[in-house]
C-alpha positions, -999 to 999 in steps of 0.1 A, spaced: -276 859 -210 -254 850 -239 -266 823 -264 -251 789 -260 -228 780 -289 -229 745 -304 -203 730 -327 -219 708 -354 -196 684 -372 -194 648 -386 -192 622 -358 -165 604 -378 -141 632 -367 -142 617 -332 -135 581 -342 -100 582 -327 -111 599 -295 -96 572 -273 -62 577 -290 -61 615 -288 -93 633 -279 -76 667 -280 -65 662 -317 -100 651 -326 -116 682 -310 -89 703 -328 -101 688 -361 -137 694 -351 -131 731 -344 -112 734 -377 -140 718 -396 -165 741 -380 -144 772 -389 -143 762 -425 -180 751 -426 -191 784 -410 -170 806 -432 -181 787 -463 -217 792 -454 -211 829 -447 -195 832 -481 -226 816 -497 -248 841 -479 -226 870 -492 -210 879 -459 -186 909 -462 -159 891 -442 -169 854 -440 -138 843 -420 -140 870 -393 -177 865 -390 -171 828 -386 -145 834 -359 -168 858 -340 -198 835 -342 -179 805 -330 -161 824 -302 -130 803 -306 -95 818 -305 -76 799 -332 -38 801 -329 -35 801 -367 -68 806 -384 -54 802 -419 -39 768 -410 -72 758 -393 -91 768 -424 -68 747 -446 -73 717 -424 -110 723 -421 -113 725 -459 -95 692 -463 -119 676 -437 -149 692 -452 -141 680 -487 -130 645 -477 -161 636 -456 -194 626 -473 -218 655 -470 -245 631 -458 -223 617 -430 -241 618 -396 -233 649 -376 -234 656 -339 -238 689 -321 -219 696 -289 -220 725 -265 -188 745 -270 -181 745 -232 -181 707 -231 -158 707 -261 -133 730 -244 -135 710 -212 -123 678 -230 -98 699 -250 -81 716 -221 -85 692 -192 -71 657 -186 -98 630 -189 -99 594 -180 -106 568 -208 -140 562 -192 -149 599 -193 -138 600 -230 -159 570 -237 -189 587 -221 -182 617 -243 -181 596 -274 -213 579 -264 -230 612 -257 -218 626 -291 -230 595 -309 -264 595 -293 -268 632 -303 -259 622 -339 -285 594 -339 -313 613 -323 -305 647 -340 -336 668 -342 -360 640 -332 -374 639 -297 -364 604 -290 -350 573 -308 -349 536 -303 -313 524 -305 -295 491 -301 -261 486 -284 -246 476 -317 -258 508 -334 -244 529 -306 -210 511 -307 -209 515 -345 -216 552 -342 -190 556 -315 -166 541 -340 -175 568 -365 -197 546 -387 -228 559 -405 -245 525 -403 -241 491 -386 -212 475 -404 -195 457 -375 -163 476 -379 -160 485 -342 -130 505 -331 -107 479 -314 -103 503 -285 -140 501 -278 -141 463 -275 -135 464 -238 -166 486 -234 -188 465 -256 -200 441 -229 -233 446 -211 -217 456 -178 -196 484 -194 -224 496 -216 -248 498 -186 -221 517 -167 -218 542 -196 -256 546 -199 -259 551 -161 -233 579 -161 -250 596 -191 -282 595 -171 -266 609 -140 -244 636 -155 -252 641 -191 -289 646 -193 -298 613 -210 -333 600 -205 -332 562 -209 -358 534 -209 -352 497 -216 -377 477 -197 -384 445 -217 -376 462 -250 -354 451 -278 -328 479 -277 -334 510 -257 -352 543 -260 -331 575 -256 -339 612 -254 -323 644 -242 -354 665 -242 -384 643 -233 -393 636 -197 -386 600 -186 -422 592 -178 -433 603 -213 -405 582 -229 -416 552 -208 -452 556 -220 -441 557 -257 -418 527 -252 -446 506 -236 -471 516 -263 -447 506 -290 -438 474 -271 -475 464 -269 -480 472 -306 -450 451 -315 -463 422 -294 -498 425 -310 -482 424 -344 -462 393 -336 -494 377 -322 -513 384 -354 -485 370 -375 -484 338 -354 -522 334 -358 -520 340 -395 -492 315 -399 -510 289 -378 -541 293 -399 -521 289 -431 -504 258 -419 -537 243 -407 -554 249 -440 -524 234 -459 -525 203 -437 -562 198 -441 -560 203 -478 -534 176 -481 -551 150 -459 -568 121 -476 -604 119 -464 -617 84 -457 -644 69 -479 -674 63 -457 -701 38 -469 -731 37 -447 -749 5 -440 -781 22 -450 -767 31 -483 -756 -5 -489 -790 -18 -479 -807 6 -503 -785 -5 -532 -794 -42 -528 
């Protein structure tokens, strides 16, 4: 069985996926060609470009042009920009075949989740974080791609997440949690246990903070109260 090939590239390359997904994937493949050949050169490959072409198993129409474009992308994108890693068969499917906007949005969400989770087993994510990453952003900065606005409501996001669970291998848990827990490798029941444990821990932390604050306020109130002066009759009688 041949080894599955994954293309790893900065998620920002897909930011215009709803405008032209084919062009975005073209750029991703160009980036990967340059990145791979550059790494091969660093490791003293005898023919870094050919080795890159063979390892990626992509037939570039003009490898020299792709290398030039890949080099521009490689040098213009921050080296610490978040990267995603996508199965090459999936990449070719979206490159060669006509897709609906909803299918493309699911692809962008999938790629974004992969870039957030990366090598971790699971990750807790908010809808805002997901939409920002689908827009190519490294962090939450509210610069959401205008074309994603129609998918930013709860109904559409739930629809996307459901499709990712049904067809894309996403394990998802969001029962009374702030945000949602996502994984592509952990069984759902294990993900649920982790989420519930963290949810309980979070609630206990809030409870302790409320008790601590209540105690502080009570002490402050008592400290500032003027205590009444009590003169007992017995004391008065003794003084006469």
